[in-house]
C-alpha positions as CSV (number, residue, x, y, z in Angstrom):
1,M,-6.0,-90.7,101.6
2,V,-5.8,-94.0,100.5
3,T,-8.1,-96.2,102.1
4,S,-8.3,-99.3,100.1
5,A,-6.8,-102.9,100.8
6,S,-7.1,-103.6,97.5
7,F,-4.9,-100.9,96.1
8,W,-2.5,-101.1,99.4
9,A,-2.1,-105.0,97.5
10,F,-1.3,-103.8,93.9
11,S,0.9,-100.8,95.2
12,F,2.7,-103.6,97.4
13,N,2.8,-106.0,94.5
14,Y,4.1,-103.5,91.9
15,F,6.6,-102.7,94.7
16,I,8.0,-106.4,94.5
17,L,7.6,-106.0,90.8
18,L,9.7,-103.3,90.4
19,S,12.3,-104.2,92.9
20,S,13.3,-107.2,90.4
21,A,14.8,-104.4,88.2
22,T,14.4,-102.3,90.8
23,F,15.8,-98.7,91.3
24,S,17.7,-96.3,93.7
25,G,14.7,-95.2,95.4
26,L,13.8,-98.6,96.9
27,Y,15.7,-100.5,99.9
28,L,14.7,-104.0,100.7
29,D,15.2,-106.9,103.1
30,N,18.2,-109.0,102.0
31,G,17.5,-112.1,104.4
32,H,20.4,-111.5,106.5
33,D,19.2,-108.5,109.1
34,Q,20.0,-105.6,106.2
35,T,18.1,-103.4,104.2
36,V,20.3,-102.6,100.2
37,I,19.2,-100.9,97.4
38,H,19.2,-103.3,94.4
39,R,19.9,-102.6,91.0
40,S,18.9,-99.7,88.6
41,L,15.9,-99.3,86.5
42,S,15.1,-98.1,83.1
43,H,14.5,-94.5,82.1
44,R,11.3,-96.3,80.9
45,E,10.4,-97.8,84.4
46,K,11.8,-95.7,86.2
47,Q,8.9,-93.2,84.9
48,H,6.3,-96.1,84.8
49,F,7.1,-96.3,88.6
50,E,7.0,-92.3,89.4
51,L,3.7,-92.5,87.4
52,E,2.0,-94.7,89.9
53,L,3.7,-93.4,93.1
54,L,2.2,-90.2,92.0
55,D,-1.4,-91.7,91.2
56,L,-0.9,-93.4,95.1
57,L,0.1,-89.8,96.3
58,G,-3.6,-88.9,94.5
59,L,-1.7,-86.4,92.0
60,Q,-1.9,-86.8,88.1
61,E,1.7,-85.1,88.0
62,R,4.4,-83.8,89.2
63,P,3.4,-80.2,91.0
64,R,5.8,-77.8,89.2
65,V,8.6,-76.7,91.2
66,S,11.2,-75.4,89.5
67,R,14.3,-75.6,91.7
68,A,14.5,-76.8,95.3
69,T,12.7,-73.6,97.1
70,P,13.4,-72.8,101.0
71,V,11.3,-73.4,103.3
72,R,11.8,-69.6,104.9
73,S,8.0,-68.1,104.6
74,A,5.6,-68.6,107.5
75,A,3.0,-70.5,105.3
76,H,5.8,-72.8,104.9
77,K,7.1,-73.0,108.3
78,Y,4.0,-73.3,109.8
79,L,3.3,-76.8,108.1
80,L,6.4,-78.0,108.7
81,D,6.1,-77.5,112.8
82,L,2.8,-79.0,112.6
83,Y,4.3,-82.2,110.4
84,K,7.2,-81.9,112.8
85,S,4.5,-81.7,115.5
86,Q,3.2,-85.2,115.0
87,L,6.1,-87.2,114.8
88,E,6.9,-86.1,118.6
89,T,5.9,-87.3,121.8
90,P,3.9,-85.0,124.2
91,A,7.3,-85.6,126.9
92,R,9.4,-84.7,123.9
93,S,7.5,-82.0,122.1
94,T,9.2,-78.3,121.3
95,R,7.4,-74.7,121.7
96,S,6.5,-73.4,118.3
97,Q,6.6,-70.0,117.3
98,F,2.8,-70.6,116.3
99,D,1.7,-72.2,119.1
100,I,0.9,-75.4,117.5
101,N,0.8,-77.6,121.2
102,E,-2.3,-74.8,122.4
103,M,-4.5,-75.7,119.1
104,D,-7.2,-77.8,119.0
105,S,-6.0,-80.8,119.3
106,S,-9.5,-82.3,117.6
107,I,-9.1,-80.1,114.3
108,L,-5.7,-82.1,113.6
109,E,-6.9,-85.0,114.2
110,E,-10.1,-84.8,111.6
111,S,-8.1,-83.1,109.1
112,D,-6.7,-85.3,106.2
113,A,-5.2,-82.6,104.3
114,I,-3.9,-79.0,105.6
115,L,-3.0,-76.4,103.3
116,S,-1.0,-73.0,103.7
117,L,-1.7,-70.1,100.9
118,K,0.7,-67.1,100.8
119,N,-0.5,-63.7,100.3
120,L,0.5,-63.2,96.3
121,Y,-1.6,-59.7,96.4
122,R,1.0,-57.2,94.4
123,S,-0.4,-53.6,93.7
124,K,-1.9,-53.1,90.5
125,P,-1.3,-49.7,88.5
126,N,-4.1,-47.1,88.8
127,E,-4.7,-48.9,91.9
128,S,-5.6,-46.7,95.0
129,I,-5.4,-48.1,98.8
130,A,-5.5,-45.9,101.5
131,E,-2.3,-45.9,103.2
132,D,-3.1,-47.4,106.6
133,V,-4.7,-50.3,104.7
134,Q,-3.0,-53.7,103.9
135,K,-4.8,-55.6,100.9
136,L,-4.5,-59.4,101.4
137,W,-5.3,-61.9,98.6
138,F,-4.7,-65.7,98.3
139,D,-5.3,-68.4,95.8
140,V,-8.1,-70.5,96.7
141,K,-8.0,-72.6,93.8
142,T,-5.0,-74.4,94.7
143,I,-7.7,-76.1,97.0
144,P,-7.7,-80.1,96.0
145,P,-11.3,-80.8,93.7
146,S,-10.8,-84.2,95.8
147,I,-11.6,-82.4,99.1
148,D,-15.0,-83.4,100.9
149,G,-15.2,-80.5,103.0
150,I,-13.8,-77.2,104.8
151,I,-12.8,-78.1,108.6
152,R,-12.1,-74.6,109.4
153,A,-9.9,-71.6,107.3
154,E,-8.3,-69.5,109.2
155,L,-5.8,-66.3,108.8
156,R,-2.7,-65.6,110.7
157,V,-0.8,-62.3,111.1
158,F,1.9,-61.5,113.2
159,Q,2.7,-58.8,115.1
160,S,6.2,-57.6,116.5
161,S,6.9,-56.4,119.9
162,I,8.7,-53.9,117.8
163,T,6.1,-50.6,117.7
164,S,6.3,-46.8,117.6
165,L,2.9,-46.3,119.0
166,P,2.1,-45.0,122.6
167,S,1.7,-48.0,125.3
168,D,-1.2,-46.6,127.1
169,K,-3.9,-46.8,124.5
170,P,-5.4,-50.2,123.5
171,Y,-5.8,-51.1,119.9
172,S,-8.1,-53.6,117.5
173,I,-6.7,-55.3,114.0
174,A,-9.8,-56.0,111.4
175,V,-10.3,-57.8,108.6
176,Q,-12.9,-57.1,106.5
177,Q,-14.2,-59.4,102.9
178,I,-14.1,-57.3,99.7
179,K,-17.1,-58.1,97.5
180,K,-18.5,-55.8,94.7
181,G,-21.8,-54.5,94.3
182,E,-23.5,-54.3,90.7
183,N,-22.1,-51.1,89.2
184,G,-18.6,-52.7,90.1
185,D,-18.0,-50.5,93.9
186,E,-16.5,-52.3,96.7
187,I,-18.7,-53.6,99.4
188,L,-16.7,-54.3,102.5
189,E,-17.8,-57.3,105.2
190,L,-16.7,-57.4,108.6
191,V,-14.9,-60.6,109.3
192,K,-13.2,-60.6,112.5
193,I,-11.9,-57.8,114.8
194,I,-9.4,-58.8,117.9
195,N,-7.9,-56.3,120.4
196,T,-4.0,-56.2,121.0
197,T,-1.4,-54.4,122.6
198,V,1.2,-52.5,121.6
199,G,4.4,-54.6,122.5
200,F,2.8,-57.8,122.7
201,E,4.9,-60.0,120.1
202,G,3.0,-63.3,118.4
203,W,0.3,-64.7,115.9
204,H,-3.3,-63.2,115.9
205,S,-5.4,-66.0,114.1
206,F,-8.6,-64.6,112.7
207,N,-11.9,-67.6,111.5
208,M,-12.0,-67.1,107.4
209,T,-13.9,-70.2,107.0
210,G,-16.9,-68.2,106.0
211,P,-15.1,-65.8,103.6
212,L,-13.6,-68.9,102.4
213,S,-16.5,-71.0,101.3
214,D,-17.8,-67.9,100.1
215,W,-14.9,-67.9,97.6
216,L,-15.1,-71.4,96.4
217,S,-19.1,-71.1,96.2
218,S,-19.3,-67.7,94.5
219,G,-16.1,-68.3,92.5
220,N,-15.4,-64.5,93.1
221,N,-12.7,-63.8,95.3
222,F,-11.6,-60.0,95.4
223,G,-9.2,-60.6,98.4
224,L,-9.1,-58.8,102.2
225,Y,-8.1,-55.6,103.9
226,L,-6.3,-55.4,107.2
227,R,-6.8,-52.4,109.1
228,A,-5.7,-51.1,112.6
229,F,-7.3,-48.5,115.0
230,E,-7.3,-47.0,118.1
231,S,-10.2,-49.9,120.1
232,G,-13.2,-48.4,120.1
233,M,-12.9,-45.7,117.5
234,P,-12.7,-47.4,113.8
235,D,-12.6,-44.3,112.3
236,T,-9.0,-43.7,114.1
237,L,-6.8,-45.4,111.5
238,V,-3.0,-46.3,112.5
239,N,-0.4,-47.7,110.6
240,L,0.0,-51.1,110.5
241,S,3.5,-51.3,110.7
242,D,3.4,-48.7,113.3
243,L,1.8,-51.3,115.8
244,G,4.2,-53.6,114.4
245,V,2.1,-55.7,112.0
246,A,3.8,-56.9,109.1
247,G,0.7,-56.6,106.5
248,G,0.4,-57.5,102.9
249,T,3.7,-55.7,102.4
250,P,7.2,-56.8,104.0
251,H,7.6,-55.2,107.8
252,P,10.1,-52.6,107.2
253,R,12.1,-53.8,110.1
254,L,11.3,-57.5,110.1
255,D,12.8,-59.7,107.7
256,G,9.8,-60.4,105.5
257,E,9.3,-63.5,106.1
258,D,6.6,-63.3,108.8
259,E,3.9,-61.8,106.5
260,P,0.2,-63.1,107.2
261,F,-1.0,-66.2,105.3
262,M,-4.3,-68.5,105.5
263,V,-4.6,-72.1,107.1
264,V,-7.2,-74.6,105.6
265,F,-7.9,-77.9,107.3
266,M,-9.9,-79.9,105.2
267,H,-11.0,-83.5,105.2
268,G,-11.2,-85.9,102.0
269,E,-9.6,-88.5,100.1
270,A,-7.1,-88.4,97.4
271,K,-9.1,-90.1,94.2
272,R,-6.9,-92.0,91.7
273,A,-6.9,-91.0,88.5
274,P,-7.5,-93.7,86.0
275,R,-4.5,-95.0,84.4
276,V,-5.7,-98.1,82.7
277,R,-4.7,-97.3,79.2
278,R,-1.2,-95.7,80.3
279,Q,-0.3,-98.8,82.1
280,T,-1.4,-101.4,79.9
281,R,0.9,-99.1,77.2
282,H,4.2,-98.9,79.4
283,R,4.0,-102.8,80.2
284,K,3.7,-103.7,76.5
285,K,6.5,-101.7,75.8
286,K,8.6,-103.2,78.7
287,T,7.7,-106.9,78.2
288,E,9.0,-105.9,73.9
289,N,12.3,-104.1,75.0
290,S,13.3,-106.3,77.5
291,E,16.6,-108.1,77.4
292,T,16.5,-110.2,79.9
293,P,14.1,-111.6,82.4
294,N,13.0,-109.9,85.7
295,M,13.9,-112.0,88.5
296,N,12.4,-111.1,92.0
297,P,15.1,-111.2,94.8
298,L,12.8,-112.2,96.8
299,T,11.2,-115.8,95.3
300,E,14.7,-116.2,93.5
301,P,17.2,-115.6,95.8
302,S,19.6,-118.1,93.6
303,A,20.0,-114.6,91.4
304,G,23.2,-114.0,92.9
305,H,22.4,-111.2,94.8
306,G,23.3,-112.2,98.3
307,W,19.6,-113.2,99.2
308,S,19.2,-115.5,102.1
309,Q,17.6,-119.2,100.4
310,S,16.4,-120.5,103.7
311,P,12.3,-120.4,103.5
312,R,11.1,-117.7,106.0
313,S,7.6,-117.8,107.8
314,C,5.5,-115.2,107.5
315,Q,7.2,-111.7,108.7
316,I,7.5,-108.1,108.6
317,Q,10.3,-107.2,106.2
318,S,12.3,-104.0,105.6
319,L,11.5,-101.8,102.2
320,F,12.0,-98.1,102.4
321,V,10.7,-95.7,99.7
322,N,13.5,-93.1,99.3
323,F,12.3,-89.8,97.9
324,K,15.6,-88.2,97.3
325,D,17.1,-90.9,95.1
326,L,13.6,-90.2,93.2
327,E,14.9,-86.7,92.9
328,W,11.7,-85.0,94.2
329,Q,13.3,-83.7,96.8
330,D,12.8,-80.1,95.0
331,W,8.9,-80.1,95.6
332,I,9.0,-83.0,98.8
333,I,10.2,-81.0,102.0
334,A,9.0,-84.3,104.2
335,P,10.1,-86.9,104.8
336,V,13.0,-88.0,102.6
337,G,11.6,-91.1,102.8
338,Y,9.5,-93.5,104.3
339,S,9.5,-96.9,106.0
340,A,6.8,-99.2,104.5
341,Y,7.5,-102.7,105.1
342,Y,6.3,-105.5,103.5
343,C,4.8,-109.2,104.3
344,S,6.6,-112.2,103.2
345,G,7.2,-115.6,103.9
346,E,5.3,-119.0,104.5
347,C,2.1,-119.9,106.1
348,N,2.7,-123.4,106.7
349,F,1.3,-125.6,108.5
350,P,1.0,-125.5,111.9
351,L,0.6,-122.2,112.3
352,N,2.6,-120.8,115.2
353,A,0.9,-117.4,117.7
354,H,3.7,-115.2,116.0
355,M,1.8,-115.6,112.7
356,N,-1.1,-114.1,113.5
357,A,-3.4,-116.2,111.6
358,T,-7.1,-116.0,111.5
359,N,-9.5,-119.0,112.2
360,H,-10.3,-119.2,108.6
361,A,-6.6,-119.6,107.7
362,I,-6.1,-122.4,110.2
363,V,-8.8,-124.4,108.6
364,Q,-7.5,-123.5,105.2
365,T,-4.0,-124.8,106.5
366,L,-5.4,-127.9,107.3
367,V,-7.7,-128.3,104.3
368,N,-4.6,-127.4,102.4
369,L,-2.9,-130.8,103.5
370,I,-5.7,-132.8,102.6
371,N,-5.7,-131.6,99.5
372,P,-2.9,-129.2,98.6
373,L,-3.7,-129.1,94.7
374,K,-7.3,-127.9,95.3
375,V,-6.8,-125.6,98.3
376,P,-4.0,-123.5,98.7
377,R,-1.9,-122.4,101.5
378,P,-3.4,-119.1,103.2
379,C,-1.5,-116.0,102.2
380,C,0.4,-113.4,104.2
381,A,-0.3,-110.3,104.4
382,P,-0.6,-107.2,106.5
383,T,-2.7,-106.9,109.5
384,K,-2.4,-103.6,110.6
385,L,-1.5,-100.7,108.4
386,T,-0.8,-97.0,110.0
387,P,-0.9,-93.6,107.8
388,I,1.8,-91.3,107.0
389,S,1.8,-87.7,106.2
390,V,3.7,-85.7,103.5
391,L,4.4,-82.1,103.2
392,Y,5.0,-81.0,99.6
393,F,4.9,-78.3,97.5
394,V,1.3,-77.8,95.6
395,D,3.4,-75.4,93.2
396,E,5.7,-72.3,93.8
397,S,3.9,-70.4,96.6
398,N,1.8,-72.9,98.6
399,V,2.5,-75.9,100.5
400,I,0.2,-78.8,101.8
401,L,0.9,-81.1,104.4
402,K,-1.7,-84.6,103.3
403,K,-2.4,-87.7,105.3
404,Y,-2.5,-91.4,103.7
405,K,-3.8,-94.2,105.0
406,N,-2.6,-97.6,104.7
407,M,0.9,-97.2,103.8
408,V,3.4,-98.6,106.6
409,V,2.7,-102.0,107.7
410,K,2.8,-102.7,111.7
411,S,2.5,-106.5,111.5
412,C,1.8,-109.2,109.4
413,G,-0.3,-112.5,109.7
414,C,-1.7,-115.7,107.9
415,H,-5.1,-114.9,106.2
């Protein structure tokens, strides 16, 4: 999460700097109430811009996804539903297969990042596991190191109404954490038991905050066991598939898209990696190799691109960042882009009410009238910024929904 106002100012200036050379990912206001694309960046400029934008997103490099992976697994669909729920109003909310509308809203509000983890366990040669037990393993190393704390972790398990068991008996589903003794023997620690019935269809949720904390602190993650039995008779195991539960392997009567997954709710800021040396090197090359001087169409409208020459008072302007034009659609699931907006215009005397001027800006304007060479006019800057959420692949298997503060300008004023 980016909270620094100074960094927003740097990012905005950098957007505008590149718009003078610009590229297909930025769409700016042309001064005629139109948002249009400007000219293309060179390869070096585009590479530099991508590095800066990745840095803003808290990423040192582009996630390694070999191709545009379709959102099919439950782990991916769950976060996509969460993302969509944030865009909907209560009156127009749609029903989610994951019962998102019934979730604790405080957890969603508190979370800066939500990570979904696919079950990556695959049976190994000579590994002996009981037929009625399913083993699960999740790669918790994909949790970002910048995360300050875990709010909650859950294991989600799907049960279908398709079953071959008698309906006159209650059943239970248990999750056990696998640990290792000094001699290497397995030690099973009960995590949670939930009761269910034949014919139920939906997702069961198991609190996994304790096991996840143990995995992260100890560095030892031996996975989980999932098992089902007749309620009150833990030694009387029943086959998970017979109960309609999609376990560690695809259910024979389901489409394989409903296997268990973990979801981790986290809070913490996305730390920016230092790039000072890299920035200097790229900017130097850019200066040395530029054939034509950069011209900012916002400040130099005579560049022949149809930009308005009439000065505007301080106000909000259109700026759209298109991830698809950046060719990032292979790892960013949503959104395809976002309206960042920016503030531009003059803060001239008198400052009207719509300029949202501070008292200090009003005084500074008056002093500027008296001594314009010594005291500059106030600057047009954002007065309100709001966050956006970005849903993207961490790797080929896991997906994260991350909230970034101060990404969208909502109002401008003179400061």
